MIKOLGU-633898 format. One record per atom (N, C-alpha, C, CB): residue number from 1; residue in one letter; atom name; x, y, z. Coordinates in nm, 4 decimals, always signed. Glycine has a CB too. Example, Ala and Ser with C-alpha at 12.3 -4.5 7.8 and 13.67 -1.06 7.14 Angstrom:
BEGIN
i | aa | at | px | py | pz
1 | a | N | +1.3190 | -0.5690 | +0.7800
1 | a | CA | +1.2300 | -0.4500 | +0.7800
1 | a | C | +1.3200 | -0.3300 | +0.7800
1 | a | CB | +1.1308 | -0.4473 | +0.9046
2 | s | N | +1.2850 | -0.2250 | +0.7080
2 | s | CA | +1.3670 | -0.1060 | +0.7140
2 | s | C | +1.2900 | +0.0030 | +0.7870
2 | s | CB | +1.4084 | -0.0598 | +0.5725
***
This chain:
BEGIN
i | aa | at | px | py | pz
1 | m | N | +1.0947 | -1.4427 | -0.2981
1 | m | CA | +1.0167 | -1.4304 | -0.4153
1 | m | C | +1.0937 | -1.3443 | -0.5128
1 | m | CB | +0.8789 | -1.3729 | -0.3844
2 | t | N | +1.1001 | -1.3838 | -0.6391
2 | t | CA | +1.1664 | -1.3043 | -0.7420
2 | t | C | +1.0646 | -1.2724 | -0.8485
2 | t | CB | +1.2893 | -1.3785 | -0.8023
3 | v | N | +1.0578 | -1.1481 | -0.8867
3 | v | CA | +0.9705 | -1.1011 | -0.9901
3 | v | C | +1.0572 | -1.0395 | -1.0989
3 | v | CB | +0.8666 | -1.0001 | -0.9350
4 | e | N | +1.0424 | -1.0895 | -1.2206
4 | e | CA | +1.1244 | -1.0391 | -1.3302
4 | e | C | +1.0345 | -0.9965 | -1.4448
4 | e | CB | +1.2260 | -1.1456 | -1.3773
5 | f | N | +1.0712 | -0.8874 | -1.5102
5 | f | CA | +0.9999 | -0.8369 | -1.6255
5 | f | C | +1.0995 | -0.8185 | -1.7371
5 | f | CB | +0.9260 | -0.7050 | -1.5938
6 | s | N | +1.0579 | -0.8444 | -1.8602
6 | s | CA | +1.1505 | -0.8307 | -1.9716
6 | s | C | +1.1200 | -0.7033 | -2.0494
6 | s | CB | +1.1432 | -0.9536 | -2.0640
7 | t | N | +1.2240 | -0.6410 | -2.1040
7 | t | CA | +1.2111 | -0.5265 | -2.1876
7 | t | C | +1.2496 | -0.5649 | -2.3305
7 | t | CB | +1.2970 | -0.4114 | -2.1351
8 | r | N | +1.2391 | -0.4743 | -2.4202
8 | r | CA | +1.2817 | -0.5015 | -2.5589
8 | r | C | +1.4280 | -0.5385 | -2.5659
8 | r | CB | +1.2557 | -0.3804 | -2.6479
9 | e | N | +1.5075 | -0.4835 | -2.4753
9 | e | CA | +1.6523 | -0.5106 | -2.4765
9 | e | C | +1.6853 | -0.6423 | -2.4063
9 | e | CB | +1.7287 | -0.3952 | -2.4091
10 | g | N | +1.5831 | -0.7100 | -2.3495
10 | g | CA | +1.6049 | -0.8344 | -2.2777
10 | g | C | +1.6521 | -0.8198 | -2.1389
10 | g | CB | +1.6985 | -0.9152 | -2.3481
11 | k | N | +1.6568 | -0.6964 | -2.0860
11 | k | CA | +1.7021 | -0.6712 | -1.9510
11 | k | C | +1.5850 | -0.6984 | -1.8538
11 | k | CB | +1.7556 | -0.5245 | -1.9369
12 | r | N | +1.6206 | -0.7326 | -1.7283
12 | r | CA | +1.5217 | -0.7535 | -1.6256
12 | r | C | +1.5012 | -0.6219 | -1.5521
12 | r | CB | +1.5645 | -0.8667 | -1.5288
13 | v | N | +1.3773 | -0.5776 | -1.5440
13 | v | CA | +1.3494 | -0.4547 | -1.4697
13 | v | C | +1.2230 | -0.4740 | -1.3894
13 | v | CB | +1.3359 | -0.3327 | -1.5648
14 | m | N | +1.2104 | -0.3977 | -1.2829
14 | m | CA | +1.0937 | -0.3982 | -1.1992
14 | m | C | +1.0567 | -0.2516 | -1.1699
14 | m | CB | +1.1191 | -0.4796 | -1.0677
15 | t | N | +0.9333 | -0.2190 | -1.1873
15 | t | CA | +0.8901 | -0.0830 | -1.1591
15 | t | C | +0.8740 | -0.0630 | -1.0088
15 | t | CB | +0.7585 | -0.0517 | -1.2321
16 | m | N | +0.8656 | +0.0625 | -0.9638
16 | m | CA | +0.8444 | +0.0910 | -0.8238
16 | m | C | +0.7107 | +0.0297 | -0.7784
16 | m | CB | +0.8470 | +0.2438 | -0.7986
17 | k | N | +0.6082 | +0.0392 | -0.8607
17 | k | CA | +0.4803 | -0.0171 | -0.8285
17 | k | C | +0.4888 | -0.1696 | -0.8087
17 | k | CB | +0.3809 | +0.0171 | -0.9373
18 | d | N | +0.5624 | -0.2387 | -0.8983
18 | d | CA | +0.5822 | -0.3822 | -0.8860
18 | d | C | +0.6609 | -0.4153 | -0.7575
18 | d | CB | +0.6560 | -0.4366 | -1.0105
19 | d | N | +0.7635 | -0.3347 | -0.7318
19 | d | CA | +0.8477 | -0.3552 | -0.6130
19 | d | C | +0.7637 | -0.3444 | -0.4863
19 | d | CB | +0.9635 | -0.2523 | -0.6093
20 | l | N | +0.6819 | -0.2412 | -0.4772
20 | l | CA | +0.5995 | -0.2216 | -0.3585
20 | l | C | +0.4985 | -0.3358 | -0.3438
20 | l | CB | +0.5267 | -0.0859 | -0.3654
21 | a | N | +0.4450 | -0.3858 | -0.4519
21 | a | CA | +0.3450 | -0.4947 | -0.4467
21 | a | C | +0.4069 | -0.6261 | -0.3997
21 | a | CB | +0.2805 | -0.5148 | -0.5852
22 | h | N | +0.5361 | -0.6433 | -0.4216
22 | h | CA | +0.6030 | -0.7682 | -0.3876
22 | h | C | +0.6987 | -0.7543 | -0.2695
22 | h | CB | +0.6780 | -0.8196 | -0.5073
23 | r | N | +0.6878 | -0.6433 | -0.1960
23 | r | CA | +0.7756 | -0.6191 | -0.0788
23 | r | C | +0.7571 | -0.7266 | +0.0264
23 | r | CB | +0.7471 | -0.4809 | -0.0168
24 | s | N | +0.8619 | -0.7707 | +0.0851
24 | s | CA | +0.8575 | -0.8737 | +0.1868
24 | s | C | +0.7827 | -0.8255 | +0.3111
24 | s | CB | +0.9987 | -0.9169 | +0.2236
25 | p | N | +0.6835 | -0.9020 | +0.3583
25 | p | CA | +0.6127 | -0.8620 | +0.4806
25 | p | C | +0.6984 | -0.8826 | +0.6052
25 | p | CB | +0.4823 | -0.9407 | +0.4941
26 | e | N | +0.8133 | -0.9463 | +0.5877
26 | e | CA | +0.9022 | -0.9741 | +0.7036
26 | e | C | +0.9832 | -0.8499 | +0.7446
26 | e | CB | +0.9994 | -1.0904 | +0.6698
27 | i | N | +0.9887 | -0.7479 | +0.6607
27 | i | CA | +1.0642 | -0.6278 | +0.6941
27 | i | C | +0.9789 | -0.5460 | +0.7909
27 | i | CB | +1.1014 | -0.5446 | +0.5650
28 | k | N | +1.0365 | -0.5128 | +0.9067
28 | k | CA | +0.9666 | -0.4336 | +1.0092
28 | k | C | +1.0342 | -0.2977 | +1.0143
28 | k | CB | +0.9692 | -0.5046 | +1.1514
29 | w | N | +0.9680 | -0.1984 | +0.9578
29 | w | CA | +1.0262 | -0.0629 | +0.9511
29 | w | C | +0.9966 | +0.0148 | +1.0800
29 | w | CB | +0.9705 | +0.0145 | +0.8279
30 | p | N | +1.0934 | +0.0907 | +1.1286
30 | p | CA | +1.0683 | +0.1786 | +1.2456
30 | p | C | +0.9684 | +0.2874 | +1.2093
30 | p | CB | +1.2008 | +0.2431 | +1.2964
31 | a | N | +0.8888 | +0.3314 | +1.3060
31 | a | CA | +0.7906 | +0.4377 | +1.2795
31 | a | C | +0.8609 | +0.5593 | +1.2208
31 | a | CB | +0.7145 | +0.4767 | +1.4093
32 | g | N | +0.8024 | +0.6141 | +1.1137
32 | g | CA | +0.8597 | +0.7308 | +1.0474
32 | g | C | +0.9641 | +0.7012 | +0.9442
32 | g | CB | +0.9176 | +0.8190 | +1.1464
33 | f | N | +0.9984 | +0.5730 | +0.9310
33 | f | CA | +1.1010 | +0.5319 | +0.8324
33 | f | C | +1.0519 | +0.4306 | +0.7314
33 | f | CB | +1.2199 | +0.4747 | +0.9033
34 | t | N | +0.9231 | +0.4193 | +0.7152
34 | t | CA | +0.8695 | +0.3256 | +0.6158
34 | t | C | +0.8952 | +0.3817 | +0.4770
34 | t | CB | +0.7167 | +0.3004 | +0.6379
35 | p | N | +0.8953 | +0.2951 | +0.3753
35 | p | CA | +0.9113 | +0.3452 | +0.2383
35 | p | C | +0.8033 | +0.4479 | +0.2030
35 | p | CB | +0.9071 | +0.2286 | +0.1384
36 | d | N | +0.6859 | +0.4358 | +0.2586
36 | d | CA | +0.5806 | +0.5338 | +0.2314
36 | d | C | +0.6142 | +0.6725 | +0.2868
36 | d | CB | +0.4490 | +0.4857 | +0.2901
37 | d | N | +0.7003 | +0.6788 | +0.3886
37 | d | CA | +0.7414 | +0.8051 | +0.4495
37 | d | C | +0.8613 | +0.8681 | +0.3746
37 | d | CB | +0.7775 | +0.7822 | +0.5978
38 | a | N | +0.9246 | +0.7960 | +0.2906
38 | a | CA | +1.0460 | +0.8432 | +0.2226
38 | a | C | +1.0167 | +0.9168 | +0.0933
38 | a | CB | +1.1372 | +0.7270 | +0.1938
39 | d | N | +1.1046 | +1.0144 | +0.0611
39 | d | CA | +1.0939 | +1.0828 | -0.0649
39 | d | C | +1.1360 | +0.9862 | -0.1798
39 | d | CB | +1.1817 | +1.2119 | -0.0637
40 | l | N | +1.2279 | +0.8966 | -0.1484
40 | l | CA | +1.2771 | +0.7991 | -0.2447
40 | l | C | +1.3054 | +0.6684 | -0.1683
40 | l | CB | +1.4064 | +0.8521 | -0.3194
41 | f | N | +1.2696 | +0.5596 | -0.2295
41 | f | CA | +1.2920 | +0.4283 | -0.1668
41 | f | C | +1.3388 | +0.3304 | -0.2719
41 | f | CB | +1.1632 | +0.3760 | -0.0974
42 | s | N | +1.4415 | +0.2552 | -0.2352
42 | s | CA | +1.4944 | +0.1529 | -0.3223
42 | s | C | +1.5540 | +0.0416 | -0.2371
42 | s | CB | +1.5995 | +0.2114 | -0.4190
43 | h | N | +1.5476 | -0.0788 | -0.2839
43 | h | CA | +1.6168 | -0.1861 | -0.2138
43 | h | C | +1.6555 | -0.2952 | -0.3151
43 | h | CB | +1.5273 | -0.2447 | -0.0995
44 | n | N | +1.7505 | -0.3760 | -0.2763
44 | n | CA | +1.7936 | -0.4862 | -0.3580
44 | n | C | +1.7908 | -0.6105 | -0.2734
44 | n | CB | +1.9331 | -0.4618 | -0.4171
45 | e | N | +1.7744 | -0.7245 | -0.3377
45 | e | CA | +1.7689 | -0.8510 | -0.2661
45 | e | C | +1.8510 | -0.9535 | -0.3468
45 | e | CB | +1.6192 | -0.8991 | -0.2455
46 | i | N | +1.9271 | -1.0341 | -0.2730
46 | i | CA | +2.0027 | -1.1378 | -0.3365
46 | i | C | +2.0069 | -1.2591 | -0.2452
46 | i | CB | +2.1434 | -1.0894 | -0.3709
47 | h | N | +2.0001 | -1.3737 | -0.3016
47 | h | CA | +2.0087 | -1.4969 | -0.2219
47 | h | C | +2.1507 | -1.5550 | -0.2457
47 | h | CB | +1.8928 | -1.6026 | -0.2627
48 | i | N | +2.2188 | -1.5774 | -0.1361
48 | i | CA | +2.3583 | -1.6262 | -0.1433
48 | i | C | +2.3654 | -1.7648 | -0.0819
48 | i | CB | +2.4571 | -1.5286 | -0.0701
49 | n | N | +2.4180 | -1.8573 | -0.1555
49 | n | CA | +2.4311 | -1.9939 | -0.1086
49 | n | C | +2.5570 | -2.0073 | -0.0252
49 | n | CB | +2.4331 | -2.0924 | -0.2262
50 | a | N | +2.5501 | -1.9544 | +0.0978
50 | a | CA | +2.6643 | -1.9578 | +0.1884
50 | a | C | +2.6120 | -1.9461 | +0.3314
50 | a | CB | +2.7664 | -1.8432 | +0.1559
51 | p | N | +2.6894 | -1.9942 | +0.4278
51 | p | CA | +2.6440 | -1.9813 | +0.5665
51 | p | C | +2.6412 | -1.8339 | +0.6105
51 | p | CB | +2.7354 | -2.0630 | +0.6603
52 | c | N | +2.5545 | -1.8004 | +0.6990
52 | c | CA | +2.5403 | -1.6626 | +0.7501
52 | c | C | +2.6743 | -1.6084 | +0.7979
52 | c | CB | +2.4376 | -1.6576 | +0.8655
53 | e | N | +2.7514 | -1.6906 | +0.8685
53 | e | CA | +2.8808 | -1.6440 | +0.9227
53 | e | C | +2.9738 | -1.5922 | +0.8141
53 | e | CB | +2.9499 | -1.7568 | +0.9984
54 | k | N | +2.9764 | -1.6624 | +0.7038
54 | k | CA | +3.0636 | -1.6258 | +0.5928
54 | k | C | +3.0191 | -1.4947 | +0.5278
54 | k | CB | +3.0663 | -1.7378 | +0.4888
55 | v | N | +2.8897 | -1.4797 | +0.5092
55 | v | CA | +2.8364 | -1.3584 | +0.4504
55 | v | C | +2.8595 | -1.2395 | +0.5470
55 | v | CB | +2.6845 | -1.3759 | +0.4181
56 | w | N | +2.8290 | -1.2600 | +0.6738
56 | w | CA | +2.8453 | -1.1524 | +0.7728
56 | w | C | +2.9888 | -1.1021 | +0.7777
56 | w | CB | +2.8028 | -1.2008 | +0.9117
57 | k | N | +3.0821 | -1.1942 | +0.7665
57 | k | CA | +3.2248 | -1.1615 | +0.7688
57 | k | C | +3.2564 | -1.0551 | +0.6608
57 | k | CB | +3.3108 | -1.2907 | +0.7460
58 | h | N | +3.1932 | -1.0661 | +0.5487
58 | h | CA | +3.2154 | -0.9703 | +0.4392
58 | h | C | +3.1353 | -0.8444 | +0.4564
58 | h | CB | +3.1813 | -1.0329 | +0.3068
59 | l | N | +3.0152 | -0.8527 | +0.5052
59 | l | CA | +2.9309 | -0.7368 | +0.5217
59 | l | C | +2.9899 | -0.6364 | +0.6200
59 | l | CB | +2.7945 | -0.7792 | +0.5672
60 | v | N | +3.0515 | -0.6834 | +0.7245
60 | v | CA | +3.1050 | -0.5947 | +0.8266
60 | v | C | +3.2370 | -0.5265 | +0.7835
60 | v | CB | +3.1269 | -0.6731 | +0.9551
61 | e | N | +3.2911 | -0.5612 | +0.6675
61 | e | CA | +3.4089 | -0.5006 | +0.6191
61 | e | C | +3.3739 | -0.3989 | +0.5060
61 | e | CB | +3.5060 | -0.6086 | +0.5706
62 | a | N | +3.2931 | -0.3010 | +0.5469
62 | a | CA | +3.2393 | -0.2014 | +0.4509
62 | a | C | +3.3468 | -0.1312 | +0.3694
62 | a | CB | +3.1588 | -0.0971 | +0.5248
63 | p | N | +3.4660 | -0.0971 | +0.4245
63 | p | CA | +3.5658 | -0.0308 | +0.3420
63 | p | C | +3.6087 | -0.1114 | +0.2189
63 | p | CB | +3.6856 | -0.0007 | +0.4251
64 | k | N | +3.5893 | -0.2436 | +0.2265
64 | k | CA | +3.6297 | -0.3282 | +0.1108
64 | k | C | +3.5200 | -0.3435 | +0.0058
64 | k | CB | +3.6706 | -0.4666 | +0.1595
65 | w | N | +3.3981 | -0.2920 | +0.0326
65 | w | CA | +3.2868 | -0.3099 | -0.0598
65 | w | C | +3.3137 | -0.2648 | -0.2011
65 | w | CB | +3.1701 | -0.2384 | -0.0095
66 | p | N | +3.3857 | -0.1513 | -0.2209
66 | p | CA | +3.4107 | -0.1073 | -0.3610
66 | p | C | +3.4941 | -0.2074 | -0.4427
66 | p | CB | +3.4825 | +0.0280 | -0.3605
67 | t | N | +3.5669 | -0.2993 | -0.3762
67 | t | CA | +3.6463 | -0.3940 | -0.4493
67 | t | C | +3.5642 | -0.5099 | -0.5034
67 | t | CB | +3.7554 | -0.4450 | -0.3626
68 | w | N | +3.4408 | -0.5221 | -0.4614
68 | w | CA | +3.3566 | -0.6314 | -0.5086
68 | w | C | +3.3231 | -0.6059 | -0.6523
68 | w | CB | +3.2284 | -0.6460 | -0.4239
***
């Protein structure tokens, strides 16, 4: 699910309240680590049109992330 809001500048933004309302029910947080337990919570979501194996290959190479 994607929720987008427009500002005067034409940028897409989502408030924390909007984010919490549209949070995926598929995320299973460990006890004590829910967003409600955190002082600050943020997350990003992106849909990639690629096989899991190809995406995973890049995710596990964390030292290369800054080059993206």
